C-alpha positions as CSV (number, residue, x, y, z in Angstrom):
1,M,0.0,0.0,0.0
2,R,1.2,3.5,-0.9
3,E,2.0,5.7,2.1
4,T,3.2,8.8,0.4
5,P,1.4,11.0,-2.3
6,T,2.6,10.6,-5.8
7,W,2.4,13.0,-8.8
8,R,1.2,10.1,-11.1
9,I,-2.4,10.0,-9.8
10,P,-3.4,13.6,-10.4
11,F,-1.4,13.6,-13.6
12,G,-3.0,10.4,-14.7
13,I,-6.6,11.6,-13.9
14,V,-6.1,14.8,-15.9
15,S,-4.4,13.0,-18.7
16,L,-7.2,10.4,-18.9
17,F,-9.8,13.2,-18.9
18,V,-8.0,15.1,-21.7
19,L,-7.3,12.1,-23.8
20,L,-11.0,10.9,-23.5
21,I,-12.2,14.4,-24.6
22,V,-9.8,14.3,-27.6
23,Y,-10.8,10.8,-28.5
24,G,-14.5,11.7,-28.3
25,V,-14.0,14.8,-30.4
26,V,-12.1,12.9,-33.1
27,I,-14.8,10.2,-33.2
28,A,-17.6,12.8,-33.3
29,R,-15.8,14.7,-36.0
30,Y,-14.8,11.9,-38.4
31,A,-17.0,8.8,-37.7
32,P,-20.3,10.3,-39.1
33,G,-18.6,11.1,-42.4
34,I,-17.3,7.6,-42.7
35,I,-20.3,5.6,-41.5
36,G,-23.1,8.1,-42.0
37,R,-24.7,6.3,-44.9
38,W,-24.5,2.8,-43.3
39,S,-27.6,1.2,-41.8
40,G,-28.6,2.2,-38.3
41,L,-27.7,-1.3,-36.9
42,A,-24.2,-1.1,-38.5
43,Q,-23.7,2.4,-37.1
44,T,-24.8,1.2,-33.6
45,V,-22.3,-1.6,-33.7
46,V,-19.5,0.8,-34.7
47,Y,-20.3,3.3,-32.1
48,V,-20.6,0.6,-29.4
49,V,-17.1,-0.7,-30.4
50,L,-15.7,2.8,-30.5
51,G,-17.3,3.6,-27.1
52,L,-15.7,0.5,-25.5
53,I,-12.3,0.5,-27.3
54,W,-10.8,3.1,-25.0
55,L,-11.1,0.7,-22.1
56,L,-8.4,-1.6,-23.6
57,P,-5.4,0.4,-22.3
58,L,-7.1,1.5,-19.2
59,K,-6.0,-1.3,-16.9
60,R,-2.3,-0.8,-17.6
61,F,-2.7,3.0,-17.3
62,L,-4.3,2.6,-13.8
63,I,-1.6,0.2,-12.8
64,W,1.0,2.8,-13.8
65,M,-0.8,5.5,-11.9
66,E,-0.7,3.3,-8.7
67,T,2.7,1.6,-9.0
68,G,4.8,3.5,-11.5
69,S,5.2,0.3,-13.6
70,W,3.2,-0.6,-16.8
71,S,2.9,-4.2,-15.8
72,P,1.0,-5.5,-12.7
73,P,3.1,-6.3,-9.7
74,A,3.7,-10.0,-8.8
75,P,1.4,-11.4,-6.2
76,K,2.9,-11.4,-2.7
77,D,2.4,-15.1,-2.2
78,A,3.9,-16.1,-5.6
79,P,7.3,-17.8,-5.5
80,E,10.1,-15.7,-7.0
C-alpha cells in the first residue's frame, strides 16, 4: 500500500480526462462522415465498439498510476 502521495495520480486523472475528450471529439468529427450512410444497426455496432475501445489500455494505465510500472506487480504469495 502506498504511504506517500505521488504525482502520477493527479497527472493520470487529468491525462485520462483530456485524452478521452480528444478521442470523443475525433470520433464525433470523423465517424459520421465515414459511416453516416450505413444502416442504423451497423452504425450502432461501430459506435458501441468505439465507445468501448478506450477501455483496452485503461488497466495498464491505472496500474501505472498506482505503481509507476506498466505491468502488474507480482502477487505477494507467488514464488520468486
